[in-house]
C-alpha positions in Angstrom: 5.0 -37.5 -40.5 3.4 -34.1 -40.6 2.5 -34.2 -44.3 -0.5 -36.4 -45.3 -0.3 -38.1 -41.9 -3.0 -40.8 -41.3 -2.7 -40.5 -37.5 -4.7 -37.2 -37.4 -7.8 -38.5 -38.9 -7.7 -41.8 -37.0 -7.4 -39.9 -33.8 -10.6 -38.1 -34.7 -12.5 -41.3 -35.0 -10.8 -43.4 -32.3 -11.3 -40.8 -29.6 -15.0 -40.0 -30.2 -16.7 -41.2 -27.1 -13.3 -42.2 -25.7 -14.9 -42.2 -22.2 -16.6 -45.5 -23.1 -13.6 -47.3 -24.6 -13.3 -51.1 -24.7 -11.2 -52.3 -27.6 -12.9 -54.7 -30.0 -11.4 -55.6 -33.4 -13.5 -54.9 -36.5 -14.4 -57.6 -38.9 -12.2 -57.9 -42.1 -14.0 -57.4 -45.4 -11.7 -57.9 -48.3 -12.6 -57.4 -52.0 -10.5 -58.5 -54.9 -8.5 -55.8 -56.8 -10.1 -54.8 -60.1 -8.1 -54.7 -63.3 -7.4 -51.0 -63.9 -5.5 -49.4 -66.8 -3.3 -46.5 -65.4 0.1 -44.9 -66.3 1.7 -46.5 -63.3 1.1 -49.8 -61.5 0.1 -49.7 -57.8 3.5 -50.7 -56.6 5.1 -47.7 -58.2 2.4 -45.3 -57.0 2.9 -46.4 -53.4 6.7 -46.2 -53.8 6.4 -42.6 -55.1 3.9 -41.7 -52.4 6.2 -42.8 -49.6 9.2 -41.1 -51.3 7.5 -37.8 -51.8 6.0 -37.8 -48.3 9.5 -38.3 -46.9 10.8 -35.4 -49.1 8.0 -33.1 -48.1 8.5 -33.9 -44.4 12.2 -33.2 -44.7 11.6 -29.9 -46.5 9.1 -28.6 -43.9 10.5 -26.6 -41.0 7.3 -25.6 -39.3 3.7 -24.6 -39.8 1.0 -22.8 -37.8 -2.7 -23.0 -38.2 -6.1 -22.7 -36.6 -8.6 -25.5 -36.0 -12.3 -25.4 -35.2 -13.6 -28.6 -33.6 -17.3 -29.3 -33.4 -18.9 -32.4 -32.0 -22.6 -33.1 -31.8 -23.9 -36.2 -30.1 -27.6 -37.3 -30.1 -28.8 -40.3 -28.1 -28.6 -42.0 -24.7 -28.2 -40.6 -22.1 -28.8 -37.2 -23.7 -27.8 -34.9 -26.4 -24.4 -33.1 -26.1 -22.6 -30.5 -28.1 -19.2 -28.8 -27.8 -16.9 -26.5 -29.8 -13.2 -25.7 -29.4 -10.9 -23.5 -31.3 -7.2 -24.4 -31.2 -4.0 -22.8 -32.5 -1.7 -25.6 -33.6 2.1 -25.3 -34.2 4.2 -28.0 -35.8 8.0 -27.9 -35.7 10.2 -30.4 -37.4 10.9 -33.2 -36.9 8.2 -34.2 -34.5 6.9 -31.4 -32.2 3.4 -30.1 -31.9 2.1 -27.4 -29.6 -1.5 -26.6 -29.0 -3.1 -23.5 -27.5 -6.8 -23.5 -26.8 -8.3 -20.2 -28.0 -11.9 -20.8 -26.9 -14.1 -23.7 -25.8 -17.9 -23.9 -25.2 -20.5 -26.6 -24.6 -20.2 -30.0 -22.9 -17.3 -30.3 -20.5 -17.3 -34.1 -21.0 -16.7 -33.7 -24.8 -14.1 -31.0 -24.3 -12.1 -33.0 -21.7 -12.7 -36.6 -22.8 -12.7 -36.1 -26.6 -11.1 -32.9 -27.8 -8.3 -32.8 -25.4 -7.7 -36.5 -25.7 -7.5 -36.1 -29.5 -4.7 -33.5 -29.0 -2.9 -36.0 -26.7 -3.3 -38.7 -29.3 -1.6 -36.5 -31.9 1.3 -36.1 -29.7 1.5 -39.9 -29.1 1.3 -40.5 -32.9 4.4 -38.4 -33.4 6.6 -40.7 -31.3 9.2 -42.3 -33.5 7.9 -45.8 -33.0 4.3 -44.8 -33.8 5.4 -42.8 -36.9 7.1 -45.8 -38.3 4.2 -48.1 -37.6 1.6 -45.8 -39.2 3.4 -44.6 -42.3 1.7 -45.1 -45.7 3.9 -47.9 -47.0 3.9 -51.6 -47.7 5.2 -52.5 -44.3 1.9 -51.3 -42.7 -0.7 -51.7 -45.5 -1.8 -53.8 -48.4 -2.6 -51.6 -51.4 -5.0 -52.1 -54.3 -5.5 -49.9 -57.3 -9.2 -49.3 -57.5 -9.5 -46.6 -60.2 -7.5 -44.1 -62.2 -9.2 -40.8 -62.8 -7.9 -38.8 -65.7 -7.6 -35.0 -65.2 -5.2 -32.8 -67.1 -1.6 -34.0 -67.3 -1.5 -35.8 -63.9 -4.7 -37.6 -63.0 -5.6 -39.2 -59.7 -5.0 -42.7 -58.4 -7.6 -44.2 -56.1 -6.1 -46.8 -53.9 -7.7 -49.3 -51.5 -5.9 -49.8 -48.2 -6.0 -52.8 -45.8 -3.9 -52.5 -42.6 -1.6 -55.4 -41.8 -2.1 -54.9 -38.1 -5.1 -53.7 -36.0 -3.3 -50.6 -34.7 -5.5 -47.8 -33.4 -3.7 -45.3 -35.7 -4.2 -47.4 -38.8 -7.3 -47.4 -41.0 -8.9 -49.3 -43.9 -10.6 -47.6 -46.8 -9.6 -45.5 -49.8 -7.1 -42.8 -50.6 -7.0 -40.4 -53.5 -3.4 -39.7 -54.6 -2.4 -36.8 -56.8 -0.7 -38.1 -59.9 1.8 -35.2 -60.1 2.8 -34.5 -56.5 2.1 -38.1 -55.3 0.4 -36.7 -52.2 -2.8 -37.8 -50.5 -5.7 -35.5 -51.4 -8.6 -37.3 -49.8 -9.3 -40.2 -47.5 -12.5 -42.2 -46.9 -12.0 -44.8 -44.2 -12.8 -46.5 -40.9 -10.4 -47.4 -38.1 -8.5 -50.7 -38.3 -9.5 -51.2 -34.7 -12.9 -50.3 -33.3 -12.2 -47.7 -30.5 -15.1 -48.9 -28.3 -17.5 -51.7 -27.8 -20.3 -49.1 -27.7 -19.4 -47.8 -31.2 -20.9 -49.9 -34.1 -19.2 -48.1 -36.9 -17.2 -45.0 -37.7 -16.9 -43.4 -41.1 -14.1 -40.9 -41.7 -13.8 -38.4 -44.5 -10.6 -36.4 -44.6 -9.4 -33.8 -47.1 -6.1 -32.2 -47.7 -5.2 -28.9 -49.4 -2.0 -27.8 -51.2 -0.3 -24.9 -49.4 2.7 -23.9 -51.5 4.6 -27.1 -52.0 3.0 -29.0 -49.1 -0.3 -30.9 -48.5 -1.9 -30.2 -45.2 -5.3 -31.1 -43.7 -8.3 -28.9 -44.6 -11.3 -30.7 -43.2 -12.3 -33.8 -41.3 -15.8 -35.2 -41.0 -16.3 -38.3 -38.9 -19.6 -40.0 -38.1 -19.9 -42.7 -35.4 -23.0 -44.9 -34.7 -23.4 -46.0 -31.1 -24.9 -49.4 -30.2 -27.7 -47.8 -28.1 -28.9 -45.8 -31.0 -26.8 -42.7 -30.6 -24.9 -40.8 -33.2 -21.8 -38.6 -32.9 -20.7 -36.2 -35.7 -17.3 -34.6 -35.5 -16.2 -31.8 -37.8 -12.7 -30.2 -37.8 -11.9 -27.2 -40.0 -8.3 -26.3 -40.6 -7.6 -22.7 -41.6 -5.1 -19.8 -41.5 -2.0 -21.8 -42.3 1.5 -20.2 -42.2 4.1 -22.5 -43.6 7.9 -22.2 -43.3 10.0 -24.5 -45.5 13.3 -25.8 -44.3 14.8 -24.8 -47.6 14.0 -22.2 -50.3 10.9 -22.8 -52.5 13.1 -23.0 -55.6 15.2 -25.8 -54.1 12.1 -27.7 -53.0 10.4 -27.3 -56.4 13.6 -28.6 -58.0 13.7 -31.5 -55.7 10.1 -32.5 -56.0 9.8 -31.6 -59.7 12.8 -33.7 -60.6 10.9 -36.7 -59.3 7.6 -36.1 -61.0 8.2 -37.8 -64.3 6.5 -41.2 -64.8 
């Protein structure tokens, strides 16, 4: 799903240092759900989130944007740095095209990390993978951690635990807008460690509202390597052009009609 898709941020973490990959599952660390007072129970929030994501995906014809990738690695066997600027085009229902505008720095990072990340996004769009990575109760256990009041809508903070150790799934927290029922922010780690050499990866991913859609705005991923190295990946998403599949008025009517608690 192109709107609030988890696959994009997991690709960012799972493919850092992909040239050293040997899959090892991460340890499970569960914490009990707190008792939180909120307008809606967690089951209803998740239901609305899945419903609205599907509506927005259906209402989006295509979008074009620019990305700036930067990865800085320090540690054994030496420091490396690379940057790449990419024009990304999405067309419904599941097509992405990437054009590399510029690239500088380490050829290893460019070829083994950046380009592999783009391939990973294509893989995540395959129907089977889209089904297995959707934010729903088939793939995740959800826990309401906090309700943050703000204006008329507020924000629901949900804890996520994947039911499978899939490379495109993650465990952590998501911030859900209480009006649009869209993911605004994610703090997480991969459900499956991408490499024996990576001790831990921390992902921070933010979305921005473009018209009636929520699209990625920034990704910041930090990975610690067992030999003492550290990789920091930053992706900036800019210059969006969005084309709805239907008129803005119809989309607002569709989404607005579902906004009441």
